[in-house]
Structures are given as C-alpha cells and as structure tokens.
C-alpha positions in Angstrom: 12.1 -6.7 5.9 9.3 -4.2 5.1 5.7 -4.7 5.9 2.8 -3.1 4.0 -0.6 -3.3 5.6 -3.7 -2.4 3.5 -7.2 -2.0 4.8 -9.6 -4.1 2.8 -12.7 -3.0 4.6 -15.5 -2.1 2.2 -15.1 1.7 2.6 -11.3 1.8 2.1 -11.5 -0.9 -0.7 -14.2 1.0 -2.6 -12.5 4.4 -2.1 -9.2 3.3 -3.6 -7.5 0.4 -1.9 -8.6 -1.9 -4.7 -6.4 0.1 -7.0 -3.7 0.6 -4.4 -3.4 -3.1 -3.9 -2.8 -3.5 -7.7 -0.2 -0.7 -7.6 1.6 -2.3 -4.6 1.7 -5.7 -6.3 3.0 -4.3 -9.6 5.6 -2.1 -7.9 7.0 -5.0 -5.9 7.0 -7.4 -8.9 8.7 -4.9 -11.2 11.5 -4.5 -8.8 11.9 -8.1 -7.6 10.9 -7.1 -4.1 7.9 -9.3 -3.5 9.8 -12.0 -1.5 11.3 -9.3 0.8 8.1 -7.5 1.6 5.2 -8.8 3.8 1.9 -7.5 2.5 -1.1 -8.0 4.8 -4.7 -7.2 4.2 -6.9 -6.3 7.1 -10.6 -5.9 7.4 -11.9 -2.6 8.8 -9.3 -0.7 10.9 -12.1 1.6 12.2 -10.6 4.6 10.4 -13.1 4.6 7.6 -13.6 8.4 7.5 -9.8 8.8 6.9 -9.5 6.1 4.3 -8.2 4.6 2.2 -5.7 3.6 4.8 -2.3 2.0 4.2 0.5 1.3 6.7 4.1 1.2 5.7 6.5 -0.2 8.2 4.0 0.4 11.0 3.3 4.0 10.0 -0.4 4.6 9.0 -1.1 6.8 6.1 -4.6 8.1 5.5 -6.5 9.2 2.3 -3.9 7.3 0.2 -4.6 7.8 -3.5 -2.6 6.2 -6.3 -0.1 9.2 -6.6 0.6 9.3 -2.9 1.1 5.6 -2.8 3.6 5.6 -5.6 5.5 8.4 -3.8 5.5 6.4 -0.5 6.8 3.3 -2.2 9.4 5.2 -4.1 10.6 6.9 -0.9 10.8 3.5 0.9 12.3 1.4 -1.9 13.7 3.9 -4.5 12.0 4.8 -7.7 14.2 3.1 -10.3 13.0 0.0 -12.1 15.1 -3.1 -11.3 13.3 -5.5 -13.6 
C-alpha cells in the first residue's frame, strides 16, 4: 500500500498544495487506486520555505508543482489511464 502525505499548512496550501490535492484525488480516482492509497493531510511540517511539500512512500519532495507531482505519480503508479 502506498502513502501520500501532503502538507496542508497555510504556506504550502496557498503555494500549490490546494491544486496538488485536487490532482492527487483525480489521478487516483481515474485509475481506480483510491482504495489502495492512504492519503494524509498534515498541518505545518516546519518546512515552509521549501514548500509545497508532498511525501510519497515516506520520501519528502519539496517545491512540488503540478507538473512535478504528475511525474511523481506516474513514476509510482504508471502513467496509463485505467478508468
């Protein structure tokens, strides 16, 4: 099982994690993966200057924009649509 952790602190949220959360939800739903992935929101991770921050399987990624997030998700789950 995969785990995606997304910082929902005000800095990360306003700098892109609001959009990143939408992308994650859409990606998982389109591929029928939502039941197999634990997504967790956290309040401030104290890494505000490096945000938006997203952890995938315990590996923290910094300054994650929409394009980088799509690449990370495709690398982890494959990039083909399943649904």
